[in-house]
C-alpha positions in Angstrom: -75.9 -168.7 -60.6 -79.4 -169.9 -61.3 -81.3 -169.9 -64.6 -81.7 -166.3 -65.8 -85.2 -164.8 -66.0 -86.5 -164.7 -69.5 -86.8 -161.2 -71.1 -90.5 -160.1 -71.1 -92.5 -156.9 -71.7 -92.2 -156.3 -68.0 -88.4 -156.5 -67.9 -86.6 -153.2 -67.5 -84.8 -151.7 -70.4 -81.6 -151.8 -68.3 -82.0 -155.6 -68.0 -82.7 -155.9 -71.7 -79.4 -154.1 -72.4 -77.5 -156.2 -69.9 -78.6 -159.4 -71.7 -76.5 -160.2 -74.8 -79.4 -161.2 -77.0 -81.6 -158.4 -75.7 -78.8 -155.9 -76.2 -78.3 -157.0 -79.7 -82.0 -156.8 -80.6 -82.4 -153.3 -79.1 -79.1 -152.0 -80.6 -80.2 -153.2 -84.0 -83.6 -151.6 -83.6 -82.1 -148.3 -82.6 -79.5 -148.4 -85.4 -82.3 -148.6 -88.0 -83.5 -145.2 -86.6 -80.0 -143.8 -86.5 -79.7 -144.0 -82.7 -77.6 -145.8 -80.1 -78.5 -147.4 -76.8 -77.6 -144.0 -75.1 -81.1 -142.9 -76.2 -82.5 -145.2 -73.5 -80.6 -143.5 -70.6 -83.6 -141.4 -69.4 -85.9 -144.4 -69.3 -83.6 -147.2 -68.6 -85.5 -148.2 -65.4 -88.8 -148.4 -67.2 -90.3 -151.7 -68.2 -89.8 -152.0 -71.9 -93.5 -152.2 -72.5 -93.8 -148.5 -71.5 -92.1 -147.5 -74.7 -95.3 -148.3 -76.6 -97.1 -145.4 -75.0 -94.0 -143.1 -74.6 -93.0 -143.4 -78.3 -96.4 -142.1 -79.6 -96.6 -144.7 -82.3 -92.9 -145.1 -83.2 -92.7 -148.3 -81.2 -95.8 -150.4 -81.5 -97.3 -153.2 -79.5 -96.6 -155.5 -82.5 -93.0 -154.5 -82.4 -92.8 -155.2 -78.7 -94.4 -158.6 -79.1 -92.0 -159.5 -81.9 -88.8 -158.6 -80.0 -90.0 -160.4 -76.9 -90.6 -163.5 -78.9 -87.2 -163.2 -80.6 -85.4 -162.7 -77.2 -87.1 -165.6 -75.6 -86.1 -167.8 -78.6 -82.6 -166.5 -78.4 -82.6 -165.1 -81.9 -80.1 -162.4 -82.4 -80.5 -159.9 -85.3 -78.1 -162.1 -87.3 -80.5 -165.0 -86.9 -78.2 -167.0 -84.6 -79.5 -168.9 -81.6 -77.9 -168.0 -78.3 -76.8 -171.0 -76.3 -77.7 -169.4 -73.1 -74.2 -169.5 -71.7 -73.5 -165.8 -72.2 -77.0 -164.9 -70.8 -76.3 -166.9 -67.7 -73.1 -165.1 -67.2 -74.5 -161.6 -67.4 -78.2 -161.8 -66.5 -79.4 -161.2 -62.9 -80.0 -164.2 -60.7 -83.6 -165.3 -60.2 -83.7 -163.7 -56.7 -81.9 -160.5 -57.6 -84.0 -157.3 -57.0 -85.6 -155.9 -60.2 -83.8 -153.0 -61.9 -87.1 -151.3 -62.6 -89.7 -150.1 -60.2 -93.2 -151.5 -60.7 -95.0 -149.7 -63.6 -97.3 -147.0 -62.4 -100.8 -147.3 -63.7 -103.1 -144.3 -64.1 -106.3 -144.7 -62.2 -109.1 -142.8 -63.8 -111.8 -141.6 -61.4 -114.9 -141.6 -63.5 -117.1 -138.5 -62.8 -114.6 -136.5 -60.8 -115.0 -133.5 -63.2 -118.5 -134.1 -64.3 -120.4 -130.9 -65.0 -117.2 -128.8 -64.8 -115.4 -126.7 -67.4 -111.6 -126.7 -67.2 -109.2 -124.7 -69.4 -106.0 -126.5 -70.0 -103.1 -124.7 -71.8 -100.3 -126.4 -73.6 -102.9 -129.2 -74.2 -101.3 -130.4 -77.5 -98.4 -132.3 -76.0 -96.6 -133.5 -72.8 -98.0 -132.6 -69.4 -100.8 -130.4 -70.9 -102.1 -133.1 -73.1 -102.0 -135.6 -70.3 -103.9 -133.2 -68.0 -106.5 -132.4 -70.7 -107.0 -136.1 -71.4 -107.3 -137.0 -67.7 -109.9 -134.2 -67.1 -111.9 -135.2 -70.2 -111.9 -138.9 -69.3 -113.1 -138.1 -65.9 -116.2 -136.3 -67.2 -115.0 -132.7 -67.6 -115.6 -130.3 -70.4 -112.1 -129.2 -71.6 -111.1 -126.1 -73.4 -107.9 -127.4 -74.9 -105.5 -124.6 -75.8 -102.3 -124.8 -77.8 -100.5 -123.0 -80.5 -100.5 -126.1 -82.7 -103.7 -127.0 -84.5 -102.3 -130.4 -85.6 -101.5 -131.4 -82.0 -104.9 -130.3 -80.8 -106.6 -132.3 -83.6 -104.7 -135.3 -82.6 -105.8 -134.9 -79.0 -109.5 -134.5 -80.0 -109.2 -137.6 -82.2 -107.8 -139.6 -79.3 -110.8 -138.7 -77.2 -113.8 -139.1 -79.5 -116.3 -139.7 -76.8 -115.2 -136.8 -74.5 -116.2 -133.1 -74.4 -113.0 -131.5 -75.7 -113.0 -128.1 -77.5 -109.7 -127.5 -79.3 -108.7 -123.9 -79.5 -105.6 -122.6 -81.2 -104.4 -119.5 -79.2 -101.5 -117.6 -77.9 -101.9 -117.3 -74.2 -99.8 -114.1 -74.1 -102.1 -112.3 -76.6 -105.0 -110.4 -75.0 -107.4 -111.0 -77.9 -106.6 -114.8 -77.8 -107.1 -114.9 -74.1 -110.5 -113.2 -74.5 -111.4 -116.0 -77.1 -110.4 -118.7 -74.6 -112.6 -117.3 -71.9 -115.5 -116.8 -74.3 -115.2 -120.4 -75.4 -115.4 -121.6 -71.8 -118.6 -119.7 -71.2 -120.2 -118.3 -68.1 -118.8 -120.9 -65.7 -115.1 -121.7 -65.4 -114.4 -124.3 -62.8 -110.7 -124.8 -63.3 -107.6 -123.5 -65.1 -104.5 -125.5 -65.6 -101.7 -123.2 -66.8 -99.4 -125.7 -68.3 -98.0 -124.0 -71.4 -94.4 -123.0 -71.0 -91.1 -122.8 -72.9 -87.5 -123.5 -71.9 -84.6 -121.1 -72.2 -81.2 -121.8 -73.6 -79.6 -122.4 -70.2 -77.6 -119.1 -70.3 -76.7 -117.5 -67.0 -77.5 -113.8 -66.3 -74.1 -112.6 -67.6 -74.8 -114.2 -71.0 -78.6 -114.1 -71.4 -79.9 -112.1 -74.3 -82.9 -109.7 -74.2 -84.6 -111.9 -76.9 -84.4 -115.0 -74.7 -85.4 -113.2 -71.6 -88.4 -111.6 -73.2 -89.5 -114.7 -75.0 -89.4 -116.9 -71.9 -91.2 -114.3 -69.7 -93.8 -113.6 -72.3 -95.1 -117.2 -72.3 -94.2 -118.4 -68.8 -95.1 -115.3 -66.8 -97.2 -113.0 -69.0 -99.3 -115.8 -70.4 -99.8 -117.4 -67.0 -100.8 -114.1 -65.4 -103.2 -113.1 -68.3 -105.2 -116.3 -68.1 -105.4 -116.1 -64.3 -106.6 -112.5 -64.5 -109.1 -113.5 -67.2 -110.8 -116.4 -65.3 -110.9 -114.7 -61.9 -114.2 -112.7 -62.6 -116.1 -115.9 -63.4 -114.7 -117.7 -60.4 -115.5 -114.8 -58.1 -119.1 -114.7 -59.5 -119.6 -118.4 -58.6 -117.5 -118.2 -55.4 -115.6 -121.2 -56.5 -112.7 -122.3 -58.7 -109.4 -123.9 -58.8 -106.3 -122.7 -60.6 -103.2 -124.8 -60.9 -100.0 -123.3 -62.4 -97.2 -125.4 -63.6 -93.9 -124.1 -62.1 -90.8 -126.3 -62.2 -88.0 -127.7 -60.2 -86.3 -124.5 -61.4 -88.8 -122.6 -59.2 -87.3 -124.4 -56.1 -83.6 -124.2 -56.8 -81.1 -122.3 -58.9 -79.3 -125.3 -60.5 -82.0 -126.7 -62.9 -82.0 -124.2 -65.8 -80.8 -120.9 -67.1 -81.5 -117.4 -65.6 -84.6 -116.6 -67.7 -86.4 -119.9 -67.1 -85.5 -120.0 -63.4 -86.6 -116.5 -62.8 -89.8 -117.0 -64.8 -90.8 -120.1 -62.7 -90.0 -118.3 -59.5 -92.4 -115.6 -60.7 -95.1 -118.2 -61.2 -94.7 -119.2 -57.6 -95.1 -115.6 -56.6 -98.3 -115.3 -58.7 -99.6 -118.5 -57.1 -99.0 -117.5 -53.5 -100.2 -114.0 -53.9 -103.4 -115.1 -55.6 -104.1 -117.9 -53.1 -103.8 -115.4 -50.2 -106.0 -112.7 -51.8 -108.7 -114.9 -53.3 -108.9 -117.8 -50.7 -111.8 -116.2 -48.8 -113.7 -115.9 -52.1 -113.7 -119.7 -52.6 -110.8 -119.8 -55.2 -108.0 -122.2 -54.6 -104.6 -121.4 -56.3 -101.8 -123.9 -56.3 -98.7 -124.8 -58.3 -97.1 -128.1 -59.3 -93.3 -128.1 -59.7 -92.4 -131.0 -62.0 -88.9 -132.5 -62.1 -87.6 -134.4 -65.1 -90.5 -135.3 -67.3 -90.8 -136.9 -70.7 -92.2 -134.1 -72.9 -91.4 -132.4 -76.2 -89.6 -129.6 -74.4 -85.8 -130.0 -74.9 -83.0 -128.2 -73.1 -80.0 -126.9 -75.1 -76.9 -125.3 -73.6 -75.8 -122.1 -75.2 -73.3 -121.5 -72.4 -70.3 -123.8 -71.6 -70.2 -122.3 -68.1 -73.8 -123.1 -67.4 -73.5 -126.6 -69.0 -70.6 -127.4 -66.7 -72.3 -126.1 -63.6 -75.8 -127.4 -64.2 -74.8 -130.8 -65.5 -72.7 -131.3 -62.4 -75.7 -130.5 -60.2 -77.9 -132.9 -62.2 -76.1 -136.0 -61.0 -78.8 -136.4 -58.3 -81.6 -135.9 -60.7 -84.1 -138.8 -60.7 -85.2 -140.7 -63.8 -87.9 -138.8 -65.7 -91.5 -139.3 -65.1 -94.2 -139.8 -67.7 -96.4 -136.8 -68.3 -99.4 -138.7 -67.0 -97.7 -138.9 -63.5 -97.4 -135.1 -63.3 -101.0 -134.7 -64.7 -102.1 -136.9 -61.7 -100.7 -134.2 -59.4 -102.3 -131.4 -61.3 -105.7 -133.0 -61.5 -105.6 -133.8 -57.8 -105.3 -130.0 -57.1 -107.8 -129.1 -59.7 -110.4 -131.4 -58.3 -112.3 -131.4 -55.0 -109.8 -133.9 -53.7 -107.6 -130.9 -53.1 -110.4 -129.0 -51.3 -108.2 -128.0 -48.3 -105.1 -127.1 -50.3 -104.3 -123.6 -51.5 -101.1 -121.7 -51.9 -99.1 -124.9 -52.1 -96.2 -125.5 -54.3 -96.3 -129.2 -54.8 -93.1 -130.8 -56.0 -93.9 -133.6 -58.5 -90.3 -134.5 -59.0 -89.6 -138.0 -57.8 -87.9 -136.6 -54.7 -85.4 -134.4 -56.5 -86.3 -131.4 -54.3 -85.4 -133.4 -51.2 -81.8 -133.9 -52.5 
């Protein structure tokens, strides 16, 4: 075998873990936070440098630079110097294909949303935050809606030179919806309905009324109420774009529990019905169906039966995408780049829906 490639910031996490020194460094780093290398499973194909942005400050550029320097010097956590023999036995050959795909880089289109007002719900984290940030950085005025003032303040602080109006609101509350529309003003060019919550993965024979009602209140009622609220302004200007966030669970029955799956199927129905009715009035309505995405929404299994069935089906699930990748799909449909697209349900799932 040839000389192994040195570990760098562009090396995949999987290759770091396959290297004795890299494995020791990462294992030690995780142990300090009470975690094991299993925590890297969802992102194992990513270049390790992507942890800097994904960790939201928990893993800094300085920390990355330090571990790369240590790995290249062969310094294990115990301070020993690796001879290179073990690395040569386990590291990929120089001509072996890379474990990780090339890192995707967001390409901001300056001015794409100039002069436009876009409402983005769920803007405090995950896909909503990435969407609000993308619209703002491309010149749009963003009404950033979330239930968390702290998360909204963090978003606004991260975009000091952009036109972002943070607004704490419950999208399923009529009075709050009225405040959102009032904050937007007379012209509303776009609505990204991103806010949503997960269920507890229970099947219909086990789902409780409380879970069903809570999931539908946010995912369906909130989505419908904001669509209903922005339609008058869009009709008056004979233009507008609405993008609802559905889910892979809107396309199949094996991705979530009964409540979440039914709620996202309902979002698809709202999208298609509205696209058909309002298309001649200049309003485009589409939905994006994300697959696994790195967000703050976590799934928990309250049903052993559902856990067994769904986890079996998830063996074909692709690695999760970063929220910015899904936001790229949403902003495409929000913008004039999607001018000829309406009534579409766009899977943004790394090909999961093709399986």
